[in-house]
C-alpha beads as a LAMMPS data file, in Angstrom:
LAMMPS data file: protein, C-alpha beads

337 atoms
336 bonds

1 atom types
1 bond types

-500.0 500.0 xlo xhi
-500.0 500.0 ylo yhi
-500.0 500.0 zlo zhi

Masses

1 110.0

Atoms # bond

1 1 1 -384.366 189.273 -342.162
2 1 1 -384.804 191.970 -339.471
3 1 1 -382.098 190.416 -337.234
4 1 1 -379.862 190.241 -340.380
5 1 1 -380.427 193.906 -341.137
6 1 1 -379.945 195.158 -337.312
7 1 1 -376.741 193.047 -337.161
8 1 1 -375.297 194.681 -340.196
9 1 1 -376.220 198.039 -338.924
10 1 1 -374.427 197.425 -335.595
11 1 1 -371.476 196.058 -337.449
12 1 1 -371.525 199.195 -339.768
13 1 1 -371.576 201.477 -336.808
14 1 1 -368.614 199.724 -335.132
15 1 1 -366.701 200.444 -338.568
16 1 1 -367.472 203.777 -338.564
17 1 1 -366.507 204.303 -335.018
18 1 1 -363.172 202.815 -335.785
19 1 1 -362.681 204.927 -339.118
20 1 1 -363.557 208.067 -336.990
21 1 1 -361.163 207.063 -334.227
22 1 1 -358.020 206.238 -336.493
23 1 1 -358.660 209.367 -338.627
24 1 1 -358.994 211.583 -335.587
25 1 1 -355.639 210.395 -333.967
26 1 1 -353.882 210.412 -337.122
27 1 1 -354.789 213.880 -337.835
28 1 1 -353.575 214.927 -334.518
29 1 1 -349.898 213.633 -335.097
30 1 1 -349.512 215.344 -338.625
31 1 1 -346.725 217.453 -338.175
32 1 1 -348.759 220.730 -339.033
33 1 1 -350.242 223.346 -336.814
34 1 1 -354.182 223.645 -337.890
35 1 1 -354.377 226.721 -335.630
36 1 1 -351.527 228.448 -337.533
37 1 1 -353.305 227.689 -340.888
38 1 1 -356.526 228.926 -339.755
39 1 1 -355.137 232.141 -338.334
40 1 1 -353.251 232.820 -341.524
41 1 1 -349.553 233.089 -342.639
42 1 1 -348.968 236.233 -340.714
43 1 1 -350.682 235.578 -337.598
44 1 1 -349.161 236.718 -334.241
45 1 1 -348.873 234.083 -331.394
46 1 1 -351.953 235.713 -329.666
47 1 1 -353.903 235.356 -332.851
48 1 1 -352.775 231.422 -333.222
49 1 1 -353.740 230.984 -329.497
50 1 1 -357.209 232.559 -330.207
51 1 1 -357.555 230.278 -333.217
52 1 1 -356.553 227.157 -331.357
53 1 1 -359.161 227.940 -328.592
54 1 1 -361.769 228.538 -331.295
55 1 1 -361.074 225.194 -332.960
56 1 1 -361.096 223.464 -329.514
57 1 1 -357.528 222.274 -329.805
58 1 1 -356.723 223.451 -326.487
59 1 1 -358.999 220.850 -324.888
60 1 1 -357.844 217.353 -323.640
61 1 1 -357.732 214.854 -326.656
62 1 1 -360.697 212.798 -325.132
63 1 1 -362.917 215.912 -325.036
64 1 1 -361.904 216.763 -328.806
65 1 1 -362.689 213.293 -329.738
66 1 1 -366.149 213.404 -328.057
67 1 1 -366.895 216.760 -329.788
68 1 1 -365.787 215.136 -333.157
69 1 1 -368.227 212.432 -332.801
70 1 1 -371.059 214.451 -331.572
71 1 1 -370.504 216.770 -334.755
72 1 1 -370.344 213.612 -337.126
73 1 1 -373.673 212.588 -335.711
74 1 1 -375.154 215.753 -336.767
75 1 1 -373.658 215.802 -340.117
76 1 1 -370.872 218.407 -339.437
77 1 1 -367.635 217.401 -340.889
78 1 1 -365.947 220.467 -339.595
79 1 1 -364.477 223.455 -341.699
80 1 1 -361.862 223.580 -344.229
81 1 1 -358.547 225.320 -343.155
82 1 1 -357.923 226.368 -346.583
83 1 1 -361.438 227.940 -347.618
84 1 1 -362.985 228.081 -343.992
85 1 1 -366.230 226.569 -345.667
86 1 1 -368.030 223.688 -344.123
87 1 1 -366.605 220.551 -345.626
88 1 1 -369.906 218.978 -346.021
89 1 1 -370.800 221.825 -348.109
90 1 1 -367.917 221.430 -350.320
91 1 1 -368.267 217.771 -350.691
92 1 1 -371.888 218.360 -351.708
93 1 1 -370.621 220.566 -354.406
94 1 1 -367.987 218.218 -355.560
95 1 1 -369.977 215.135 -355.410
96 1 1 -372.274 215.177 -358.420
97 1 1 -369.372 215.605 -360.879
98 1 1 -367.803 212.288 -359.354
99 1 1 -371.286 210.606 -359.416
100 1 1 -371.525 211.157 -363.117
101 1 1 -368.276 209.308 -363.551
102 1 1 -369.593 206.593 -361.212
103 1 1 -372.887 206.059 -362.968
104 1 1 -370.990 205.711 -366.228
105 1 1 -368.668 203.023 -364.706
106 1 1 -371.707 201.333 -363.157
107 1 1 -373.680 200.941 -366.541
108 1 1 -370.515 199.769 -368.261
109 1 1 -370.115 197.164 -365.564
110 1 1 -373.695 195.989 -366.045
111 1 1 -374.248 196.381 -369.745
112 1 1 -370.623 195.351 -370.815
113 1 1 -369.177 193.210 -368.081
114 1 1 -372.182 191.159 -367.363
115 1 1 -372.721 190.097 -370.966
116 1 1 -368.930 189.559 -371.333
117 1 1 -368.698 187.205 -368.532
118 1 1 -371.897 185.296 -369.801
119 1 1 -370.268 184.851 -373.134
120 1 1 -366.986 183.771 -371.561
121 1 1 -368.664 181.040 -369.559
122 1 1 -370.822 179.997 -372.557
123 1 1 -367.761 179.581 -374.801
124 1 1 -365.570 178.187 -372.218
125 1 1 -361.873 177.530 -373.467
126 1 1 -362.769 178.830 -376.863
127 1 1 -361.662 182.056 -378.545
128 1 1 -364.294 184.358 -377.100
129 1 1 -363.485 183.098 -373.563
130 1 1 -359.608 183.527 -374.072
131 1 1 -360.176 187.086 -375.452
132 1 1 -362.652 187.879 -372.650
133 1 1 -360.274 186.621 -369.801
134 1 1 -357.315 188.641 -371.529
135 1 1 -359.328 191.780 -371.349
136 1 1 -360.550 191.130 -367.781
137 1 1 -356.982 190.484 -366.387
138 1 1 -355.708 193.591 -368.312
139 1 1 -358.631 195.755 -367.025
140 1 1 -358.113 194.819 -363.316
141 1 1 -354.286 194.858 -363.655
142 1 1 -353.454 198.152 -365.612
143 1 1 -353.295 201.238 -363.303
144 1 1 -355.802 203.654 -363.802
145 1 1 -353.749 206.658 -364.195
146 1 1 -351.889 204.726 -367.111
147 1 1 -354.970 204.136 -368.747
148 1 1 -355.920 207.672 -368.517
149 1 1 -352.876 209.056 -369.861
150 1 1 -352.689 206.559 -372.843
151 1 1 -356.305 207.742 -373.850
152 1 1 -355.412 211.403 -373.611
153 1 1 -352.174 210.672 -375.642
154 1 1 -353.965 208.816 -378.365
155 1 1 -357.350 210.323 -378.675
156 1 1 -356.851 213.755 -377.299
157 1 1 -353.395 214.817 -378.323
158 1 1 -352.878 212.729 -381.450
159 1 1 -356.163 212.239 -382.949
160 1 1 -357.997 215.162 -381.272
161 1 1 -361.119 213.527 -381.265
162 1 1 -361.737 214.289 -377.526
163 1 1 -360.726 217.145 -375.181
164 1 1 -357.896 216.807 -372.838
165 1 1 -359.726 217.358 -369.777
166 1 1 -362.163 219.609 -367.955
167 1 1 -366.043 219.383 -367.611
168 1 1 -366.963 221.905 -370.587
169 1 1 -365.078 223.745 -373.212
170 1 1 -363.554 227.047 -372.419
171 1 1 -365.595 228.940 -375.207
172 1 1 -368.870 227.650 -373.639
173 1 1 -367.909 228.570 -370.085
174 1 1 -367.093 232.343 -371.479
175 1 1 -370.164 232.736 -373.658
176 1 1 -372.882 230.779 -372.143
177 1 1 -374.710 230.730 -368.842
178 1 1 -373.971 227.199 -367.172
179 1 1 -377.346 225.964 -365.588
180 1 1 -377.235 225.364 -361.858
181 1 1 -380.272 223.225 -360.802
182 1 1 -379.464 219.749 -359.268
183 1 1 -375.600 220.252 -359.478
184 1 1 -375.388 217.558 -362.148
185 1 1 -374.169 219.247 -365.211
186 1 1 -375.678 216.834 -367.779
187 1 1 -378.953 216.686 -366.032
188 1 1 -379.123 220.377 -365.598
189 1 1 -378.578 221.105 -369.244
190 1 1 -380.955 218.616 -370.099
191 1 1 -383.726 220.124 -367.866
192 1 1 -382.882 223.650 -368.939
193 1 1 -383.072 222.557 -372.586
194 1 1 -379.585 223.603 -373.474
195 1 1 -378.496 220.960 -375.737
196 1 1 -375.242 222.712 -376.716
197 1 1 -373.959 222.351 -373.202
198 1 1 -375.295 218.912 -372.978
199 1 1 -373.385 217.446 -375.898
200 1 1 -370.169 219.304 -374.825
201 1 1 -370.542 217.854 -371.446
202 1 1 -371.057 214.375 -372.762
203 1 1 -368.047 214.790 -374.975
204 1 1 -366.021 215.761 -372.148
205 1 1 -367.332 212.637 -370.181
206 1 1 -366.078 209.989 -372.696
207 1 1 -362.365 209.842 -371.812
208 1 1 -362.584 210.134 -368.093
209 1 1 -365.672 207.714 -368.175
210 1 1 -363.823 204.991 -369.929
211 1 1 -360.833 205.242 -367.774
212 1 1 -362.794 204.932 -364.641
213 1 1 -365.181 202.158 -366.071
214 1 1 -362.489 199.695 -367.209
215 1 1 -361.723 198.285 -363.988
216 1 1 -365.471 197.503 -362.926
217 1 1 -365.970 195.946 -366.297
218 1 1 -363.067 193.706 -366.059
219 1 1 -364.031 192.777 -362.371
220 1 1 -367.815 192.036 -363.157
221 1 1 -366.934 189.919 -366.262
222 1 1 -364.479 187.720 -364.184
223 1 1 -366.822 187.364 -361.278
224 1 1 -369.736 186.598 -363.635
225 1 1 -367.772 184.019 -365.639
226 1 1 -366.616 182.232 -362.364
227 1 1 -370.086 182.041 -360.912
228 1 1 -371.828 180.922 -364.117
229 1 1 -369.226 178.157 -364.473
230 1 1 -369.776 176.662 -361.103
231 1 1 -373.636 176.984 -361.634
232 1 1 -373.441 175.330 -365.127
233 1 1 -372.029 172.212 -363.707
234 1 1 -374.930 171.824 -361.202
235 1 1 -377.329 168.889 -361.509
236 1 1 -380.457 170.959 -362.250
237 1 1 -378.808 172.555 -365.155
238 1 1 -377.844 169.029 -366.399
239 1 1 -381.483 168.013 -365.702
240 1 1 -382.674 171.107 -367.734
241 1 1 -380.547 170.077 -370.549
242 1 1 -381.813 166.821 -370.434
243 1 1 -385.481 167.932 -370.793
244 1 1 -384.325 169.589 -374.041
245 1 1 -384.496 173.096 -373.118
246 1 1 -382.563 175.550 -375.296
247 1 1 -379.099 176.543 -374.155
248 1 1 -380.117 180.010 -374.353
249 1 1 -383.038 179.570 -371.887
250 1 1 -380.872 177.641 -369.641
251 1 1 -377.900 180.264 -369.615
252 1 1 -379.980 183.530 -369.372
253 1 1 -383.058 182.293 -367.449
254 1 1 -381.803 179.651 -364.979
255 1 1 -377.940 179.851 -364.586
256 1 1 -377.461 183.633 -364.820
257 1 1 -380.595 184.446 -362.234
258 1 1 -378.693 182.274 -359.590
259 1 1 -375.374 183.857 -360.153
260 1 1 -376.451 187.289 -359.736
261 1 1 -375.826 187.323 -355.915
262 1 1 -371.960 187.573 -356.011
263 1 1 -372.110 189.532 -359.022
264 1 1 -374.268 192.255 -357.626
265 1 1 -371.901 192.319 -354.591
266 1 1 -369.059 192.883 -356.870
267 1 1 -371.049 195.710 -358.717
268 1 1 -372.069 197.389 -355.205
269 1 1 -368.576 197.295 -353.992
270 1 1 -367.038 198.450 -357.232
271 1 1 -369.293 201.479 -357.220
272 1 1 -367.772 202.273 -353.853
273 1 1 -364.348 201.626 -355.067
274 1 1 -364.965 203.864 -358.028
275 1 1 -366.580 206.639 -355.980
276 1 1 -363.396 206.963 -353.623
277 1 1 -360.638 206.209 -355.965
278 1 1 -361.129 208.682 -358.605
279 1 1 -358.572 211.276 -357.601
280 1 1 -356.011 210.219 -360.057
281 1 1 -358.493 210.081 -362.873
282 1 1 -359.921 213.400 -361.856
283 1 1 -356.447 214.921 -361.484
284 1 1 -355.386 213.734 -364.796
285 1 1 -358.465 215.094 -366.473
286 1 1 -358.870 218.102 -364.363
287 1 1 -362.322 216.838 -363.333
288 1 1 -363.784 219.066 -360.540
289 1 1 -365.173 216.089 -358.443
290 1 1 -364.266 214.592 -354.968
291 1 1 -360.979 213.264 -356.233
292 1 1 -359.632 216.710 -357.151
293 1 1 -361.063 218.067 -353.845
294 1 1 -359.090 215.517 -351.724
295 1 1 -356.013 215.919 -354.011
296 1 1 -356.059 219.654 -353.024
297 1 1 -356.782 218.891 -349.488
298 1 1 -353.717 216.681 -349.053
299 1 1 -351.295 219.111 -350.782
300 1 1 -352.398 221.734 -348.698
301 1 1 -352.597 219.542 -345.395
302 1 1 -356.230 220.478 -345.071
303 1 1 -356.788 217.859 -342.427
304 1 1 -360.578 218.684 -341.831
305 1 1 -361.343 218.068 -345.484
306 1 1 -359.092 214.833 -345.615
307 1 1 -361.005 213.425 -342.572
308 1 1 -364.331 214.472 -344.129
309 1 1 -363.615 212.701 -347.374
310 1 1 -362.341 209.648 -345.294
311 1 1 -365.536 209.536 -343.485
312 1 1 -367.665 209.970 -346.389
313 1 1 -365.723 207.065 -348.143
314 1 1 -366.213 204.748 -345.368
315 1 1 -369.876 205.557 -344.990
316 1 1 -370.182 204.923 -348.743
317 1 1 -368.634 201.584 -348.418
318 1 1 -370.595 200.543 -345.407
319 1 1 -374.071 201.383 -347.060
320 1 1 -372.986 199.670 -350.329
321 1 1 -371.816 196.736 -348.436
322 1 1 -375.139 196.591 -346.632
323 1 1 -377.153 196.800 -349.999
324 1 1 -375.138 193.963 -351.508
325 1 1 -375.574 191.825 -348.427
326 1 1 -379.322 192.370 -348.614
327 1 1 -379.321 191.479 -352.210
328 1 1 -377.496 188.301 -351.544
329 1 1 -379.928 187.572 -348.603
330 1 1 -382.844 187.666 -350.964
331 1 1 -381.724 184.219 -352.140
332 1 1 -383.748 181.741 -350.112
333 1 1 -380.637 179.407 -349.936
334 1 1 -378.634 182.046 -348.262
335 1 1 -381.367 182.526 -345.670
336 1 1 -381.570 178.863 -344.916
337 1 1 -378.031 178.684 -344.348

Bonds

1 1 1 2
2 1 2 3
3 1 3 4
4 1 4 5
5 1 5 6
6 1 6 7
7 1 7 8
8 1 8 9
9 1 9 10
10 1 10 11
11 1 11 12
12 1 12 13
13 1 13 14
14 1 14 15
15 1 15 16
16 1 16 17
17 1 17 18
18 1 18 19
19 1 19 20
20 1 20 21
21 1 21 22
22 1 22 23
23 1 23 24
24 1 24 25
25 1 25 26
26 1 26 27
27 1 27 28
28 1 28 29
29 1 29 30
30 1 30 31
31 1 31 32
32 1 32 33
33 1 33 34
34 1 34 35
35 1 35 36
36 1 36 37
37 1 37 38
38 1 38 39
39 1 39 40
40 1 40 41
41 1 41 42
42 1 42 43
43 1 43 44
44 1 44 45
45 1 45 46
46 1 46 47
47 1 47 48
48 1 48 49
49 1 49 50
50 1 50 51
51 1 51 52
52 1 52 53
53 1 53 54
54 1 54 55
55 1 55 56
56 1 56 57
57 1 57 58
58 1 58 59
59 1 59 60
60 1 60 61
61 1 61 62
62 1 62 63
63 1 63 64
64 1 64 65
65 1 65 66
66 1 66 67
67 1 67 68
68 1 68 69
69 1 69 70
70 1 70 71
71 1 71 72
72 1 72 73
73 1 73 74
74 1 74 75
75 1 75 76
76 1 76 77
77 1 77 78
78 1 78 79
79 1 79 80
80 1 80 81
81 1 81 82
82 1 82 83
83 1 83 84
84 1 84 85
85 1 85 86
86 1 86 87
87 1 87 88
88 1 88 89
89 1 89 90
90 1 90 91
91 1 91 92
92 1 92 93
93 1 93 94
94 1 94 95
95 1 95 96
96 1 96 97
97 1 97 98
98 1 98 99
99 1 99 100
100 1 100 101
101 1 101 102
102 1 102 103
103 1 103 104
104 1 104 105
105 1 105 106
106 1 106 107
107 1 107 108
108 1 108 109
109 1 109 110
110 1 110 111
111 1 111 112
112 1 112 113
113 1 113 114
114 1 114 115
115 1 115 116
116 1 116 117
117 1 117 118
118 1 118 119
119 1 119 120
120 1 120 121
121 1 121 122
122 1 122 123
123 1 123 124
124 1 124 125
125 1 125 126
126 1 126 127
127 1 127 128
128 1 128 129
129 1 129 130
130 1 130 131
131 1 131 132
132 1 132 133
133 1 133 134
134 1 134 135
135 1 135 136
136 1 136 137
137 1 137 138
138 1 138 139
139 1 139 140
140 1 140 141
141 1 141 142
142 1 142 143
143 1 143 144
144 1 144 145
145 1 145 146
146 1 146 147
147 1 147 148
148 1 148 149
149 1 149 150
150 1 150 151
151 1 151 152
152 1 152 153
153 1 153 154
154 1 154 155
155 1 155 156
156 1 156 157
157 1 157 158
158 1 158 159
159 1 159 160
160 1 160 161
161 1 161 162
162 1 162 163
163 1 163 164
164 1 164 165
165 1 165 166
166 1 166 167
167 1 167 168
168 1 168 169
169 1 169 170
170 1 170 171
171 1 171 172
172 1 172 173
173 1 173 174
174 1 174 175
175 1 175 176
176 1 176 177
177 1 177 178
178 1 178 179
179 1 179 180
180 1 180 181
181 1 181 182
182 1 182 183
183 1 183 184
184 1 184 185
185 1 185 186
186 1 186 187
187 1 187 188
188 1 188 189
189 1 189 190
190 1 190 191
191 1 191 192
192 1 192 193
193 1 193 194
194 1 194 195
195 1 195 196
196 1 196 197
197 1 197 198
198 1 198 199
199 1 199 200
200 1 200 201
201 1 201 202
202 1 202 203
203 1 203 204
204 1 204 205
205 1 205 206
206 1 206 207
207 1 207 208
208 1 208 209
209 1 209 210
210 1 210 211
211 1 211 212
212 1 212 213
213 1 213 214
214 1 214 215
215 1 215 216
216 1 216 217
217 1 217 218
218 1 218 219
219 1 219 220
220 1 220 221
221 1 221 222
222 1 222 223
223 1 223 224
224 1 224 225
225 1 225 226
226 1 226 227
227 1 227 228
228 1 228 229
229 1 229 230
230 1 230 231
231 1 231 232
232 1 232 233
233 1 233 234
234 1 234 235
235 1 235 236
236 1 236 237
237 1 237 238
238 1 238 239
239 1 239 240
240 1 240 241
241 1 241 242
242 1 242 243
243 1 243 244
244 1 244 245
245 1 245 246
246 1 246 247
247 1 247 248
248 1 248 249
249 1 249 250
250 1 250 251
251 1 251 252
252 1 252 253
253 1 253 254
254 1 254 255
255 1 255 256
256 1 256 257
257 1 257 258
258 1 258 259
259 1 259 260
260 1 260 261
261 1 261 262
262 1 262 263
263 1 263 264
264 1 264 265
265 1 265 266
266 1 266 267
267 1 267 268
268 1 268 269
269 1 269 270
270 1 270 271
271 1 271 272
272 1 272 273
273 1 273 274
274 1 274 275
275 1 275 276
276 1 276 277
277 1 277 278
278 1 278 279
279 1 279 280
280 1 280 281
281 1 281 282
282 1 282 283
283 1 283 284
284 1 284 285
285 1 285 286
286 1 286 287
287 1 287 288
288 1 288 289
289 1 289 290
290 1 290 291
291 1 291 292
292 1 292 293
293 1 293 294
294 1 294 295
295 1 295 296
296 1 296 297
297 1 297 298
298 1 298 299
299 1 299 300
300 1 300 301
301 1 301 302
302 1 302 303
303 1 303 304
304 1 304 305
305 1 305 306
306 1 306 307
307 1 307 308
308 1 308 309
309 1 309 310
310 1 310 311
311 1 311 312
312 1 312 313
313 1 313 314
314 1 314 315
315 1 315 316
316 1 316 317
317 1 317 318
318 1 318 319
319 1 319 320
320 1 320 321
321 1 321 322
322 1 322 323
323 1 323 324
324 1 324 325
325 1 325 326
326 1 326 327
327 1 327 328
328 1 328 329
329 1 329 330
330 1 330 331
331 1 331 332
332 1 332 333
333 1 333 334
334 1 334 335
335 1 335 336
336 1 336 337
């Protein structure tokens, strides 16, 4: 197991080095002058030259890349050209809002997608199975932005059950003090005992949470069904049925337990997918998370911010992939192979 972990860590390090290499050189060929953006719109040539030296852009590329790797090793993602603030700090401020959406999608994948896949496998080729597969295929096929727009049109504009977007109502922002403790709005309002803000924040979470959670639910349901159908055809399942065990016990205690390996891998990777692919959802719902942050950075050609988000996304995928590999490796059959 130790060799397995070390091997995965080394591969993760290679992946991160490759991502850093690609992002660094792509940023250097973007038709934009970072020094000019850093110096300001009315900067003189002398000021631009001073900014270029300050940013280290006057050094050879190999020196710049070495400095970039050294900064990454220290957790320094550079400074935003737009705000001149550390990118790591801005990501830390935007991350809690995105994590709230990710947690909703993860809970939906586990508590909706998993039972849906189990029911689909149990009632194979029956109405429940057909409806489940229809939903799963639609969930993984429909574009996220389309789902968000339809939810807005139906539940926000037409029925007016939920707000169009944002994290809080304008009235609450203007009349109440927003608690700032952990950065997570729902948790902070719960800790401070402000249930008015808590209910309003949860109300604003519904539509973007559904939008971002549809894909993981469909993906987990499909994977659970596929894994269960394969396991239900194994000899030990037939033997358990011949012993007269209840189908419920066989399904939930024997078959499902042995199918959680691939399912947990899908859940872990769907968390990474959700974490780094929220920019469309957050843009549609004006949600102040990483997606909105990177969308603003792309529009303004703020390449340190873009590179920072890219590095963070790659690191998240590497960590989540390592976790999923460890979960799968807990299966003795995998270790034996």
